C-alpha positions as CSV (number, residue, x, y, z in Angstrom):
1,X,-110.0,-7.1,81.3
2,X,-110.1,-4.1,79.0
3,X,-110.5,-0.8,80.6
4,X,-112.8,1.3,78.4
5,X,-110.9,4.5,78.9
6,X,-111.7,7.1,76.3
7,X,-108.9,9.5,75.6
8,X,-109.4,13.2,76.4
9,X,-107.4,16.2,75.2
10,X,-104.0,16.3,76.9
11,X,-104.3,12.7,78.3
12,X,-101.7,10.0,77.9
13,X,-102.7,6.4,77.4
14,X,-100.7,3.4,78.4
15,X,-100.7,-0.2,77.3
16,X,-98.0,-2.8,77.7
17,X,-94.6,-1.0,77.5
18,X,-96.1,1.8,75.3
19,X,-97.4,5.2,76.1
20,X,-99.4,7.3,73.6
21,X,-100.1,11.0,73.7
22,X,-102.7,11.6,71.0
23,X,-102.6,15.4,71.3
24,X,-98.8,15.5,70.8
25,X,-99.0,12.6,68.3
26,X,-96.3,10.7,70.2
27,X,-95.8,7.0,70.6
28,X,-93.2,5.9,73.2
29,X,-91.7,2.6,74.2
30,X,-90.0,2.5,77.6
31,X,-90.1,6.3,77.3
32,X,-88.2,6.4,74.0
33,X,-90.2,7.8,71.1
34,X,-91.0,5.4,68.3
35,X,-91.3,6.5,64.7
36,X,-94.9,6.1,63.4
37,X,-96.1,7.7,60.2
38,X,-99.2,9.9,60.2
39,X,-101.9,7.6,59.0
40,X,-100.6,4.7,61.1
41,X,-100.7,7.0,64.2
42,X,-104.2,8.2,63.3
43,X,-105.4,4.5,63.1
44,X,-103.8,3.8,66.5
45,X,-105.6,6.9,68.0
46,X,-109.0,5.8,66.6
47,X,-108.5,2.3,68.1
48,X,-107.6,3.7,71.5
49,X,-110.6,6.0,71.5
50,X,-112.7,2.9,72.1
51,X,-110.5,-0.1,73.2
52,X,-112.2,-3.4,73.0
53,X,-114.7,-2.2,70.3
54,X,-114.6,-2.7,66.6
55,X,-113.4,0.2,64.4
56,X,-114.8,-0.7,61.0
57,X,-113.0,-0.3,57.7
58,X,-115.7,2.1,56.7
59,X,-115.1,4.4,59.7
60,X,-111.3,4.4,58.9
61,X,-112.0,5.2,55.2
62,X,-114.4,8.0,56.0
63,X,-112.0,9.7,58.5
64,X,-108.7,9.1,56.8
65,X,-109.3,8.3,53.1
66,X,-112.5,10.2,52.4
67,X,-111.3,11.6,49.1
68,X,-109.3,8.6,47.9
69,X,-110.4,5.9,45.4
70,X,-111.1,2.3,46.6
71,X,-107.7,1.1,45.4
72,X,-105.9,3.8,47.2
73,X,-107.8,3.1,50.4
74,X,-107.0,-0.6,50.3
75,X,-103.4,-0.1,49.7
76,X,-103.1,2.8,52.2
77,X,-104.9,0.9,54.9
78,X,-102.9,-2.3,54.6
79,X,-99.6,-0.3,54.5
80,X,-100.6,1.8,57.6
81,X,-101.7,-1.3,59.6
82,X,-98.4,-3.1,58.7
83,X,-96.4,-0.1,59.9
84,X,-98.4,0.2,63.1
85,X,-97.9,-3.5,63.9
86,X,-94.2,-3.2,63.1
87,X,-93.9,-0.3,65.6
88,X,-95.7,-2.3,68.3
89,X,-94.0,-5.6,67.6
90,X,-97.4,-7.1,66.9
91,X,-98.5,-9.9,64.6
92,X,-101.9,-10.5,62.9
93,X,-101.6,-14.2,63.7
94,X,-100.8,-13.7,67.4
95,X,-102.3,-10.3,68.1
96,X,-101.3,-8.7,71.4
97,X,-102.7,-5.3,70.6
98,X,-104.6,-5.2,67.3
99,X,-107.0,-7.9,66.3
100,X,-108.1,-8.2,62.7
101,X,-111.8,-8.9,61.9
102,X,-111.6,-10.0,58.2
103,X,-113.6,-7.7,55.9
104,X,-115.0,-5.8,58.9
105,X,-112.3,-3.8,60.7
106,X,-110.0,-3.9,63.7
107,X,-110.2,-4.0,67.5
108,X,-107.6,-3.0,70.2
109,X,-107.5,-5.9,72.5
110,X,-104.9,-5.0,75.2
111,X,-105.7,-3.3,78.5
112,X,-105.5,0.5,78.2
113,X,-104.9,2.8,81.1
114,X,-105.2,6.5,81.3
115,X,-102.4,8.5,82.8
116,X,-102.4,12.1,84.1
117,X,-101.9,14.8,81.6
118,X,-98.3,15.8,81.2
119,X,-98.0,19.6,81.6
120,X,-95.1,21.6,80.4
121,X,-92.8,22.4,83.3
122,X,-92.6,25.7,85.0
123,X,-89.4,27.6,84.5
124,X,-86.6,26.0,86.4
125,X,-88.5,22.9,87.3
126,X,-86.5,19.7,86.7
127,X,-87.6,17.3,84.0
128,X,-86.9,13.9,85.4
129,X,-87.9,12.0,82.3
130,X,-85.7,14.2,80.0
131,X,-81.9,13.9,80.1
132,X,-79.3,16.1,78.8
133,X,-76.7,14.9,76.3
134,X,-74.5,13.4,79.1
135,X,-77.3,11.4,80.6
136,X,-77.7,13.6,83.7
137,X,-81.1,15.1,84.7
138,X,-81.7,18.3,82.7
139,X,-83.4,21.5,83.7
140,X,-85.1,23.1,80.7
141,X,-87.2,26.2,80.1
142,X,-90.6,25.6,78.4
143,X,-89.4,26.7,75.0
144,X,-86.4,24.5,75.3
145,X,-88.5,21.6,76.4
146,X,-90.7,21.9,73.3
147,X,-87.7,22.4,71.1
148,X,-86.1,19.2,72.5
149,X,-89.2,17.2,71.9
150,X,-89.4,18.4,68.3
151,X,-85.7,17.7,67.8
152,X,-86.0,14.3,69.5
153,X,-88.9,13.3,67.3
154,X,-87.4,14.4,64.1
155,X,-84.1,12.7,64.9
156,X,-85.6,9.4,65.8
157,X,-87.9,9.5,62.8
158,X,-84.8,10.1,60.6
159,X,-82.7,7.6,62.4
160,X,-83.9,4.7,60.1
161,X,-82.0,1.6,61.1
162,X,-81.3,2.9,64.6
163,X,-84.9,3.5,65.3
164,X,-85.8,0.0,64.0
165,X,-83.0,-1.7,65.9
166,X,-84.4,-4.0,68.6
167,X,-82.3,-2.7,71.5
168,X,-84.3,-4.6,74.2
169,X,-82.6,-7.9,73.2
170,X,-79.3,-6.5,74.2
171,X,-80.0,-5.7,77.8
172,X,-78.5,-8.9,79.1
173,X,-75.1,-8.2,77.6
174,X,-72.8,-7.3,80.6
175,X,-70.6,-4.3,80.5
176,X,-66.9,-5.4,80.6
177,X,-65.1,-4.7,83.8
178,X,-62.4,-2.8,82.0
179,X,-60.3,-2.6,78.9
180,X,-61.2,-1.7,75.4
181,X,-64.8,-0.8,74.7
182,X,-66.5,-1.2,71.3
183,X,-68.6,1.2,69.3
184,X,-70.6,-0.1,66.3
185,X,-71.5,2.4,63.5
186,X,-74.7,1.5,61.6
187,X,-75.1,2.8,58.0
188,X,-76.4,6.4,57.8
189,X,-79.7,6.0,56.0
190,X,-80.4,7.9,52.8
191,X,-83.7,9.8,53.3
192,X,-83.7,11.7,50.0
193,X,-85.8,9.1,48.3
194,X,-83.2,9.0,45.5
195,X,-81.1,5.8,45.2
196,X,-78.6,7.8,43.3
197,X,-77.7,9.5,46.5
198,X,-76.8,6.3,48.3
199,X,-73.1,7.0,47.6
200,X,-73.4,10.1,49.8
201,X,-75.0,8.4,52.8
202,X,-72.5,5.5,52.4
203,X,-69.7,8.0,52.2
204,X,-70.8,9.7,55.4
205,X,-70.8,6.3,57.2
206,X,-67.3,5.6,55.9
207,X,-66.1,9.0,57.0
208,X,-67.6,8.6,60.5
209,X,-65.8,5.3,60.9
210,X,-62.5,6.8,59.9
211,X,-63.0,9.8,62.2
212,X,-64.1,7.7,65.2
213,X,-61.4,5.1,64.6
214,X,-58.7,7.7,65.3
215,X,-60.2,9.0,68.6
216,X,-58.3,6.5,70.9
217,X,-57.9,3.1,69.3
218,X,-56.3,1.6,72.3
219,X,-59.4,2.2,74.4
220,X,-62.3,2.5,72.0
221,X,-62.6,0.1,69.1
222,X,-64.8,1.0,66.2
223,X,-66.5,-1.4,63.8
224,X,-68.7,-0.7,60.8
225,X,-71.9,-2.6,60.2
226,X,-72.1,-1.6,56.5
227,X,-75.0,-3.1,54.5
228,X,-74.5,-1.6,51.0
229,X,-72.1,-1.5,48.1
230,X,-70.2,-4.8,48.3
231,X,-72.0,-5.7,51.4
232,X,-75.3,-7.6,51.4
233,X,-78.4,-6.3,53.1
234,X,-79.0,-7.3,56.7
235,X,-82.3,-7.1,58.7
236,X,-82.3,-5.2,62.0
237,X,-82.7,-8.5,63.8
238,X,-79.5,-9.8,62.2
239,X,-77.7,-6.7,63.0
240,X,-78.9,-7.0,66.6
241,X,-77.5,-10.5,66.8
242,X,-74.1,-9.3,65.4
243,X,-74.0,-6.5,67.9
244,X,-74.7,-8.9,70.7
245,X,-72.1,-11.4,69.5
246,X,-69.4,-8.7,69.2
247,X,-70.1,-7.4,72.7
248,X,-70.6,-3.8,71.6
249,X,-71.2,-1.3,74.3
250,X,-72.2,1.7,72.1
251,X,-74.1,2.0,68.8
252,X,-74.1,5.1,66.6
253,X,-76.5,5.5,63.7
254,X,-78.5,8.0,61.9
255,X,-79.6,9.4,58.6
256,X,-78.8,12.0,56.0
257,X,-80.9,14.2,53.7
258,X,-79.3,16.4,51.2
259,X,-80.5,18.8,48.5
260,X,-78.6,21.2,46.3
261,X,-77.7,23.6,49.1
262,X,-78.7,22.1,52.4
263,X,-77.6,19.1,54.5
264,X,-79.5,17.5,57.3
265,X,-77.9,14.8,59.4
266,X,-79.5,13.1,62.3
267,X,-77.3,11.1,64.7
268,X,-78.1,9.0,67.7
269,X,-75.7,7.4,70.1
270,X,-77.1,4.6,72.3
271,X,-75.4,2.9,75.3
272,X,-76.5,-0.7,74.8
273,X,-76.5,-2.0,78.4
274,X,-79.4,0.2,79.5
275,X,-80.7,1.6,76.1
276,X,-79.7,5.1,77.2
277,X,-79.7,7.7,74.5
278,X,-76.4,9.4,75.2
279,X,-77.3,11.9,72.5
280,X,-79.8,12.5,69.8
281,X,-78.9,15.4,67.5
282,X,-79.9,17.0,64.3
283,X,-77.4,19.0,62.3
284,X,-78.7,21.4,59.7
285,X,-76.0,23.0,57.6
286,X,-75.0,24.1,54.2
287,X,-73.7,21.1,52.2
288,X,-70.2,22.5,52.2
289,X,-70.1,22.0,56.0
290,X,-70.4,18.2,55.8
291,X,-66.9,17.6,57.1
292,X,-67.4,19.9,60.1
293,X,-70.6,18.0,60.9
294,X,-68.6,14.7,60.9
295,X,-66.2,16.4,63.2
296,X,-68.9,17.6,65.6
297,X,-70.5,14.1,65.7
298,X,-67.1,12.5,66.4
299,X,-66.3,15.0,69.2
300,X,-69.7,14.3,70.8
301,X,-69.1,10.6,70.7
302,X,-65.7,11.3,72.3
303,X,-67.4,13.3,75.1
304,X,-70.0,10.7,75.8
305,X,-67.4,7.9,76.0
306,X,-64.9,10.0,78.0
307,X,-64.6,7.3,80.6
308,X,-62.7,5.1,78.2
309,X,-60.7,7.9,76.5
310,X,-57.6,9.3,78.0
311,X,-58.0,12.7,79.6
312,X,-55.2,14.1,77.4
313,X,-56.4,12.5,74.1
314,X,-55.0,14.2,71.1
315,X,-57.4,16.1,68.7
316,X,-58.6,14.3,65.6
317,X,-55.9,14.2,62.9
318,X,-58.0,16.3,60.5
319,X,-59.6,18.5,63.0
320,X,-57.9,21.7,61.8
321,X,-59.3,21.1,58.3
322,X,-62.7,20.2,59.5
323,X,-63.3,23.4,61.5
324,X,-64.1,25.4,58.4
325,X,-66.7,24.7,55.6
326,X,-65.4,23.6,52.3
327,X,-65.2,25.9,49.3
328,X,-67.7,25.1,46.5
329,X,-65.0,23.5,44.4
330,X,-63.5,21.6,47.3
331,X,-67.0,20.3,48.2
332,X,-67.6,19.2,44.6
333,X,-64.3,17.3,44.7
334,X,-65.2,15.7,48.0
335,X,-68.6,14.7,46.7
336,X,-67.1,13.1,43.6
337,X,-64.6,11.3,45.7
338,X,-67.4,9.7,47.8
339,X,-69.1,8.7,44.5
340,X,-65.9,7.1,43.3
341,X,-65.4,5.0,46.5
342,X,-69.1,3.9,46.3
343,X,-68.6,2.5,42.8
344,X,-65.1,1.2,43.6
345,X,-66.6,-0.9,46.4
346,X,-68.8,-2.8,43.9
347,X,-65.7,-4.6,42.6
348,X,-67.2,-4.9,39.1
349,X,-65.8,-3.8,35.7
350,X,-68.6,-1.3,35.3
351,X,-68.1,-0.1,38.9
352,X,-64.3,0.4,38.4
353,X,-65.0,2.4,35.2
354,X,-67.4,4.7,37.0
355,X,-65.1,5.0,40.0
356,X,-62.2,6.0,37.7
357,X,-64.3,8.6,36.0
358,X,-65.5,10.1,39.4
359,X,-62.0,10.2,40.8
360,X,-60.7,11.9,37.6
361,X,-63.5,14.5,37.8
362,X,-62.6,15.2,41.5
363,X,-59.0,15.8,40.6
364,X,-60.1,18.3,37.9
365,X,-62.2,20.1,40.5
366,X,-59.4,20.3,43.0
367,X,-56.0,19.1,41.9
368,X,-54.6,19.7,45.5
369,X,-57.0,17.1,47.1
370,X,-55.0,14.0,47.8
371,X,-57.8,11.4,48.3
372,X,-59.1,11.1,44.7
373,X,-55.5,10.3,43.6
374,X,-55.4,7.4,46.2
375,X,-58.8,6.2,45.0
376,X,-57.6,6.3,41.4
377,X,-54.5,4.3,42.3
378,X,-56.7,1.6,44.0
379,X,-59.0,1.5,41.0
380,X,-56.1,1.0,38.5
381,X,-54.4,-1.5,40.7
382,X,-57.5,-3.7,41.1
383,X,-58.4,-3.4,37.4
384,X,-55.0,-5.0,36.9
385,X,-55.2,-7.7,39.6
386,X,-58.7,-8.6,38.5
387,X,-57.5,-9.0,34.9
388,X,-59.9,-6.3,33.7
389,X,-57.2,-4.3,32.0
390,X,-53.5,-4.9,31.0
391,X,-51.1,-4.7,33.9
392,X,-48.5,-2.9,31.8
393,X,-51.0,-0.1,31.3
394,X,-52.7,0.1,34.7
395,X,-49.8,-0.3,37.2
396,X,-47.7,2.7,36.0
397,X,-50.9,4.9,36.2
398,X,-51.7,3.5,39.7
399,X,-48.1,4.2,40.9
400,X,-48.2,7.8,39.6
401,X,-51.5,8.4,41.3
402,X,-50.4,6.9,44.6
403,X,-47.2,9.0,44.6
404,X,-49.1,12.1,43.8
405,X,-51.4,11.5,46.7
406,X,-48.5,11.1,49.1
407,X,-46.8,14.2,47.7
408,X,-50.0,16.1,48.6
409,X,-50.6,14.4,52.0
410,X,-48.0,12.1,53.4
411,X,-50.4,11.4,56.4
412,X,-53.1,9.9,54.2
413,X,-53.5,6.2,55.2
414,X,-55.3,5.4,51.9
415,X,-52.3,6.5,49.8
416,X,-49.9,4.4,51.8
417,X,-52.1,1.4,51.3
418,X,-52.3,2.1,47.6
419,X,-48.5,2.3,47.4
420,X,-48.1,-0.9,49.5
421,X,-50.4,-2.8,47.1
422,X,-48.5,-1.6,44.0
423,X,-45.1,-2.5,45.4
424,X,-46.4,-5.9,46.4
425,X,-48.1,-6.8,43.1
426,X,-45.7,-5.3,40.6
427,X,-42.3,-4.8,42.3
428,X,-42.4,-7.9,44.6
429,X,-40.8,-5.6,47.1
430,X,-42.2,-7.2,50.2
431,X,-40.3,-5.2,52.7
432,X,-41.4,-1.8,51.3
433,X,-44.9,-3.1,51.0
434,X,-45.0,-4.1,54.6
435,X,-43.6,-0.8,55.8
436,X,-46.3,1.1,53.8
437,X,-49.1,-1.2,55.2
438,X,-47.8,-0.6,58.8
439,X,-47.6,3.1,58.3
440,X,-51.2,3.2,57.0
441,X,-52.5,1.2,60.0
442,X,-50.6,3.6,62.3
443,X,-52.3,6.6,60.7
444,X,-55.8,5.0,60.6
445,X,-56.2,1.9,62.8
446,X,-59.8,1.5,61.7
447,X,-59.1,1.3,58.0
448,X,-60.2,-2.3,57.3
449,X,-58.8,-2.4,53.8
450,X,-55.3,-1.9,55.1
451,X,-55.6,-4.9,57.4
452,X,-57.3,-7.0,54.7
453,X,-54.6,-6.4,52.1
454,X,-51.8,-6.7,54.6
455,X,-53.2,-10.1,55.6
456,X,-53.1,-11.2,51.9
457,X,-49.5,-10.0,51.6
458,X,-48.5,-12.0,54.7
459,X,-50.4,-15.0,53.3
460,X,-48.5,-14.9,50.0
461,X,-45.3,-15.0,52.0
462,X,-46.3,-18.0,53.9
463,X,-46.6,-16.1,57.2
464,X,-50.0,-17.7,57.9
465,X,-50.4,-17.1,61.6
466,X,-49.7,-13.4,61.2
467,X,-51.9,-13.3,58.1
468,X,-54.9,-14.9,59.9
469,X,-54.5,-12.5,62.8
470,X,-54.6,-9.5,60.4
471,X,-57.5,-11.0,58.5
472,X,-59.4,-11.4,61.8
473,X,-58.7,-7.8,62.6
474,X,-60.1,-6.7,59.3
475,X,-63.2,-8.8,59.9
476,X,-63.6,-7.2,63.4
477,X,-63.5,-3.8,61.8
478,X,-66.0,-4.7,59.0
479,X,-67.8,-7.9,60.1
480,X,-70.3,-7.8,57.2
481,X,-67.7,-7.5,54.4
482,X,-68.0,-10.4,52.0
483,X,-64.7,-9.6,50.3
484,X,-62.8,-9.7,53.6
485,X,-64.5,-13.0,54.4
486,X,-63.6,-14.4,51.0
487,X,-59.9,-13.3,51.5
488,X,-59.9,-15.1,54.8
489,X,-61.0,-18.3,53.0
490,X,-58.1,-17.9,50.6
491,X,-55.6,-17.6,53.4
492,X,-57.0,-20.8,55.0
493,X,-56.8,-22.6,51.7
494,X,-53.2,-21.4,51.1
495,X,-52.3,-22.6,54.6
496,X,-53.7,-26.1,53.8
497,X,-56.5,-25.7,56.4
498,X,-59.0,-27.1,53.9
499,X,-61.7,-28.1,56.4
500,X,-61.8,-24.5,57.8
501,X,-61.6,-23.0,54.3
502,X,-64.6,-25.0,53.2
503,X,-66.6,-24.1,56.3
504,X,-65.8,-20.4,56.0
505,X,-66.4,-20.3,52.2
506,X,-69.8,-22.0,52.6
507,X,-70.7,-19.3,55.1
508,X,-69.9,-16.7,52.5
509,X,-71.9,-18.6,49.9
510,X,-74.9,-18.7,52.2
511,X,-74.7,-15.0,53.0
512,X,-74.8,-13.8,49.4
513,X,-75.1,-16.3,46.5
514,X,-74.6,-13.5,43.9
515,X,-71.2,-12.8,45.3
516,X,-70.2,-16.4,46.0
517,X,-68.3,-17.4,42.8
518,X,-64.9,-16.9,44.4
519,X,-66.0,-18.8,47.6
520,X,-67.4,-21.7,45.6
521,X,-64.2,-21.9,43.5
522,X,-62.2,-22.1,46.8
523,X,-64.5,-24.8,48.1
524,X,-64.0,-26.8,45.0
525,X,-60.2,-26.3,45.1
526,X,-60.1,-27.5,48.8
527,X,-62.2,-30.5,47.9
528,X,-59.6,-31.5,45.2
529,X,-56.8,-31.3,47.9
530,X,-58.9,-33.7,50.0
531,X,-59.3,-36.0,47.0
532,X,-63.0,-35.6,46.9
533,X,-62.9,-35.2,43.1
534,X,-66.5,-35.9,42.2
535,X,-67.8,-33.5,44.8
536,X,-65.3,-30.9,43.6
537,X,-66.6,-31.2,40.0
538,X,-70.2,-30.8,41.1
539,X,-69.4,-27.8,43.3
540,X,-67.5,-26.1,40.5
541,X,-70.6,-26.2,38.4
542,X,-72.1,-23.6,40.8
543,X,-69.5,-21.0,39.9
544,X,-71.3,-18.1,38.2
545,X,-69.1,-17.7,35.2
546,X,-69.6,-17.4,31.4
547,X,-65.9,-18.0,30.9
548,X,-65.8,-21.2,28.9
549,X,-62.0,-21.4,29.2
550,X,-62.3,-21.5,33.0
551,X,-64.7,-24.3,32.9
552,X,-62.5,-26.5,30.6
553,X,-59.4,-25.5,32.7
554,X,-61.0,-26.7,35.8
555,X,-62.2,-30.0,34.3
556,X,-58.6,-30.6,33.0
557,X,-57.3,-30.0,36.5
558,X,-59.7,-32.3,38.3
559,X,-59.4,-35.1,35.8
560,X,-55.7,-34.9,36.0
561,X,-55.5,-34.8,39.8
562,X,-57.9,-37.8,39.9
563,X,-55.7,-39.9,37.6
564,X,-58.1,-39.8,34.6
565,X,-55.4,-38.8,32.1
566,X,-57.4,-39.4,28.9
567,X,-60.3,-37.2,30.1
568,X,-57.7,-34.6,31.2
569,X,-56.2,-34.5,27.7
570,X,-59.6,-34.1,26.0
571,X,-60.5,-31.3,28.4
572,X,-57.2,-29.6,27.7
573,X,-57.9,-29.6,23.9
574,X,-61.2,-28.0,24.6
575,X,-59.6,-25.5,26.9
576,X,-57.0,-24.5,24.2
577,X,-59.7,-24.1,21.6
578,X,-61.8,-21.9,24.0
579,X,-58.7,-19.9,25.0
580,X,-57.9,-19.1,21.3
581,X,-61.3,-17.4,20.9
582,X,-61.2,-15.6,24.3
583,X,-60.1,-12.0,24.6
584,X,-58.5,-12.4,28.0
585,X,-57.6,-15.6,29.9
586,X,-55.9,-15.0,33.2
587,X,-52.6,-16.7,33.7
588,X,-53.8,-18.7,36.8
589,X,-56.5,-20.3,34.6
590,X,-53.9,-21.3,32.0
591,X,-51.6,-22.6,34.7
592,X,-54.3,-24.7,36.2
593,X,-55.1,-26.4,32.9
594,X,-51.5,-27.3,32.0
595,X,-50.6,-28.5,35.5
596,X,-53.7,-30.6,35.6
597,X,-52.8,-32.2,32.3
598,X,-49.3,-33.0,33.7
599,X,-47.5,-30.6,31.2
600,X,-45.3,-29.1,33.9
601,X,-42.6,-27.8,31.5
602,X,-45.2,-25.8,29.7
603,X,-46.5,-24.4,33.0
604,X,-43.0,-23.3,34.1
605,X,-42.3,-21.8,30.7
606,X,-45.5,-19.7,30.9
607,X,-44.5,-18.6,34.5
608,X,-41.1,-17.5,33.3
609,X,-42.6,-15.4,30.5
610,X,-45.0,-13.9,33.0
611,X,-42.1,-13.1,35.3
612,X,-40.3,-11.0,32.6
613,X,-43.6,-9.0,32.4
614,X,-43.7,-8.7,36.2
615,X,-47.2,-10.2,36.3
616,X,-49.0,-10.0,39.6
617,X,-50.1,-13.6,39.0
618,X,-46.8,-14.8,40.4
619,X,-47.5,-13.5,44.0
620,X,-49.3,-16.7,45.0
621,X,-46.9,-19.3,43.6
622,X,-45.2,-19.9,46.9
623,X,-48.4,-20.9,48.7
624,X,-51.0,-22.1,46.3
625,X,-51.5,-25.8,46.3
626,X,-52.0,-25.7,42.6
627,X,-48.3,-25.2,42.1
628,X,-47.2,-28.1,44.3
629,X,-46.3,-30.4,41.3
630,X,-43.8,-27.8,40.2
631,X,-41.9,-27.3,43.4
632,X,-39.1,-29.8,42.7
633,X,-38.3,-28.1,39.4
634,X,-35.1,-26.0,39.6
635,X,-36.6,-23.4,37.2
636,X,-39.6,-23.0,39.5
637,X,-37.3,-22.5,42.5
638,X,-35.4,-19.8,40.5
639,X,-38.8,-18.1,39.9
640,X,-39.4,-18.1,43.6
641,X,-36.1,-16.3,44.2
642,X,-36.8,-13.7,41.5
643,X,-40.2,-13.0,43.0
644,X,-38.6,-12.7,46.5
645,X,-40.5,-15.7,47.9
646,X,-37.7,-18.3,48.2
647,X,-37.3,-20.0,51.6
C-alpha cells in the first residue's frame, strides 16, 4: 500500500533502496549518492510530493518549462524522465517506481516512507554514516561535513562511468584469501564537452595505469578497461561483467575537465566486495600540475591498499619529478605527447601522420623530454611494418628517435620497447630484442604493449608456449584491446592451433566488425589449413579491403591449395595486372599469390631480394603456414639462417 507521505522541509524520503533529501537535492542508493541532473531531480521531487497520485504533463510544464516552446518541453521532459529512470534502474514497461500514463502524466507507484530530518552534527559528534578516506568512522566539524557533502556530490557527478557502474552485481565475488589483488582502472571521462579533448582524458587514464602498475606489481596487479582509441565502446553492464570475471577487488575511475589554465580531476576508488568508497576526491589545480595530481592519486591508492603492499615499498619511479608542477613549455610538450599517443593508438595512416606531427611538435617544445622521441620511434616503426611508408626511410628515423629517447632517459620503458621492435624487425637481432623487451617489462610491468610485442617476437621464433603466456599477460593488462586479441589469434595460427585461432578471431570479429579485417583474414587462412576451401573463400569476401591485388592473391592461393590449377593461373594473371597498377603491394601478398600458383622458385627469389633489403616481411617465414611449400628448398633454409631463425 502506498503511504501518502508529503515531504516537508528538511525531511528525507525513502523508497526501496533509495533515500531522497529534497531540500539538499540528494538522491542516494544504499547511502551512496547517485548523480541526477537538475530537471530529473525536480520531477522526482514533484512525484514524491504526492505518491500514488498523477502528476500531469501540464503541471510539469508549468513548473519546470514555463518559458520554453512546446518542442523544447517534449524533448526536455522525455530526456529528464529517461535519466530519472536510469538512475533508479526503472523501466517504463515494468515500472517499479514511475508509471507512465500516456498523454496524461506520471505517477509514483512505490511505497514511500518519511524519515527523520537529518541535522548537521554538533561539533565533535561522530558521523556514523560518513567515513574518512580510510574507511574508518570520521569525526567532522559542521563546515567540514558540508564541505565533504559538496565534494562528494561533485565527485560522484563527475565520475561518469564509475557512477554508472552497477556495483551491486559484484557483491557475491569473494575476496581471495591471499596473494595478488587486482585493481581495474576505468577510463577517466572527458567532461569538457569537446571531443577534441578526448586525447587528454585518455592520456590521464594511461598515465594512471603506468603509475599504479609500478606501486608493487608482485602484490597488486593493475588492468586497464580502456574503451576509446583502438578499443571499442563498452556499456557499464559489459564492464561490470568483465570486472566480475577478472576477480577484481578494487576499481578506480573518474573524470577530468580542463580549460586553458585550470584542471579539475575527480577520482573514486571502490572496494568491490562491499561497495565501500575508499576515497572520493576532487583535485583542482593549474594545468601544469597534472603530473603531481597523478602522483597524488597513485599515492592515495597505495595508502588504501596498504594491506597488500609491502610496508617498505619503494617510492614511485618518477615521484621526484612529479612533486613539482611542470613549466609552461614542459606542460605543452607533455600535452602534445598525449595527443600523439592518442592518434598512434588508432593504427591508421591518418592517425600515424597526426601522431608523428604531435610528437615532433612536442620535441620542439622541449628537446630534453624523452617520451616524444619514443613515441616517434614507435610511429615510424609501425608505418614501416604496416607498409604505409618505405622501410628504408622509416627504420633509420625510428632507430635515431629510440636511441635519443634512451640517451635522455635510460629508465624509460617505452624507449626500450621501441628499440626492441626495431632490432627485431630490421636487424633480426633476436637476442638484443629480447633483452630490451625484458628491460622494459622490468621498468614498467603494466606496460601492455611490451608484453604484446614480446609475445609476437617469441611467436616468430617458434617459442609458442612462451609467446602465448606473454600474450595472455598482455590481455590481462588490457582485456578490451582488440589489437592484443588479434595478435593472440596470429600466434595461435602460427602454432597450428587452427580451431583455437578461428574461435578467438571470431570473438574479435563479433566485438568490433570495423576492426575485424585482420581477424577475418586469419579465420580464412586457418580454414585453408583445415582444407575447408569453399568456406575460406566465402569468409575472405568479408575482409574490408579496397586492395584488388590482395583479393586476387587470395583467390590464387585458395585455388592452388585446393588443386584447381587452371583457376589459380587465371587468378595469378589478374593479380599481376592489378599489382602493376598498384602503388604498394606488401611482400606477403605477393608471396601468397606465387606460392598458391605453385611458382616456388619465384617466391624464393622475391624473398632473397627482400632479404638484401632487410625487409621486416621475413620475420614470419619460420612459422607462417603459407611458407610450408618452400621449407624443403635449400635456398629457403639459407634465408632462415640469414634471418636468425634456423633450427
